[in-house]
N, C-alpha and C positions, 0 to 999 in steps of 0.2 A: 120413856114410856114403856118401861120394863113390865112385862106381864108375868114373869116368873117361869114362863114356858121356855124350853130349850129344845133344839133339834140337832141331831147328829146327821150330817150329810155325807153320803157315799156317792161320789161321782161315778159316772159310767166309764167305759173304756174296753168293753169286751173281754175283760180279764187279761188283757195284754198290755194295758196302760191305764192311767188314772187321769181323766180329763179335769184338771183343776181350774175350772172357771168359777168366778165368784158371784155371778149374777143371782143365783138362787139364795146364797147366804146373805147378800145385800138386801134382797127382797124381804127375807124373814126378819132381818134386823130392822128394816123400816116399819115392820108390824109390831115391834117390841118383843121379838122372840130372839133369844140368844142362839146363834148358829155356829156350829163348829164343823168345818169341812175336814174330812179324814183322808189323808194320803196313805191308804192301806197297802199292806204288802200283797203282792200278786202271787197266785198259786204256782207260777213259773212252770206251766206245762204238766202239772200233776197235782191231784188233790192233796192239800195239806191244811193244817188247822190255822196257818198264819193269818189268812184273810178273815176268818171267823173270829180269831183271837183279837184282831185289831178292831173289829166291829164291836165286840162285847166290851173290850177295854175302853173304847171311846165313850160308850154309854156310861160305864162305871165312872170314868174320869169326869165327865161333864156333870154328873150328879154331885161331885165334890165341890163344884165351883159356886158355892153359895155367895162367895165374894162378888160374883157377877150378877147376883140376884136370882140365880137359878134355884127353883124349888125342885128338890130331888125327885119328887113323885110326878113331875110334869116334864120329864125328858122323853122325847120321842125320836124316831128315826125316819129318814127319807133317803131316797136315792133314785137315780135314773138308769134305765137299761140294766147293765150288769150291777150297777150300784143299787138299783131297785131289788135285784135278786139278793144282794148282801143285806139290805135293810129287812127284807122279809125273812131271810134265812136267820139272821141274828135275832129277830123278834120271836122266832120259834125255838131257836136253839138255846137261848139263855135259860138258866134256872127260873122257874115260875116267879119267885119272889124278886128277881132282878130284871124281868122283862121290861122293855120300854113302855111308857104310858100309851103310846100310839105309834102307828106306822103309816107312812104315806109313800108307797112305792109309785114312781112315775114311769109309765110304760116299761114295767119290769120284765126281765127275761126269767120268769118263774119256772116254766116248764123246760126241762133239759132234753126231752126226747127229740130226735132228729127233725121231725116234721115241724116243730115249733121253735127250734133254736138252730143257730149256725154251728156247723161242725168245727170251725176254727175256734169259736168261743168255747164250745164244749171241750175241745182238746186243751185249750189254755187252762180251763178250770179242773178237768179230771184226768188229763194226760192223753197222749196219742192213742193208747190202746184201751181206752175206757170201754166198758161193756154197756149193753142196754140196761142192765140192772143198776150200774153206776148212775146212769142218766135218770132212772126212776128214783133212786135214792136221793139224788141231788135236786129233784123237782120239788120245790118248796110246798106245793099244794099237798104233798104227801106227808108233810111235817106238822100240819095244822092240828091243834087241839083246842079244847074249850078255853084254855089259858092264853091263847094267842091274843095279843092286844088289839083293840079296835083299829080298823084299817080303812084308809081311804085310798082307793086305786084310781089313778088318772092315766088315761091312754087315748089313743086315736085309732080308728079303723084303717087309716091309710098309711100307717107306719110300715115302711118297706124293710125294716131291720128286725123289729120284734113284733111278732104276731099278736093281735089283740086277744086271740084265743088263750094265750099264755096267762093273761090277767083274768080272763073269764073262768078258767079252771081254778085259779086261786080263789076268786070270789065265791065260786060254788062251794069250795071246801070250807071257807070261812063260815058261810051261811049254814052249811050242813052241821058244823060244830057249834053253832049258836054264838058265833063271834059277831059283834056289832061291826058291820062293814057297809061300805058304799062304793060304787064304781061309776065313774063319769068319764 
């Protein structure tokens, strides 16, 4: 029941680990969607391009898998928590002609400012001595352009790890830039 749609999944783990559980991938597969879970490289306590390179490389690779019935223009990204940050980050950082077809961040840790994210997670992503400007620069809502792919945000208000405000700020940026977006 292949739909031609494919999704790259970035598991969460607070940028200190990668939670490789297969439930999400199995659900997508049951819907006829090819799913590829990425065990991405971690920033290891300081901002580096490795995590972003893995995200962009996974999208590019999955587009080549026409042998699996993947239609290259129907490859999207998803991820939960820190993985949601990576999905949103990658969907904004890729060159416009290579961006994923869609993004589905699940309770993503979009905003990196202290009030809305944990210090431990920020230190894992940006280093122990990150500045407030580093946090602003890594807050994905500040990366949105009109070329950001259509985005579906899924979250809950009672999440005691990732504030729902983090998704709300991203949603507001998407709408402000005219990106087709929905938040549930």
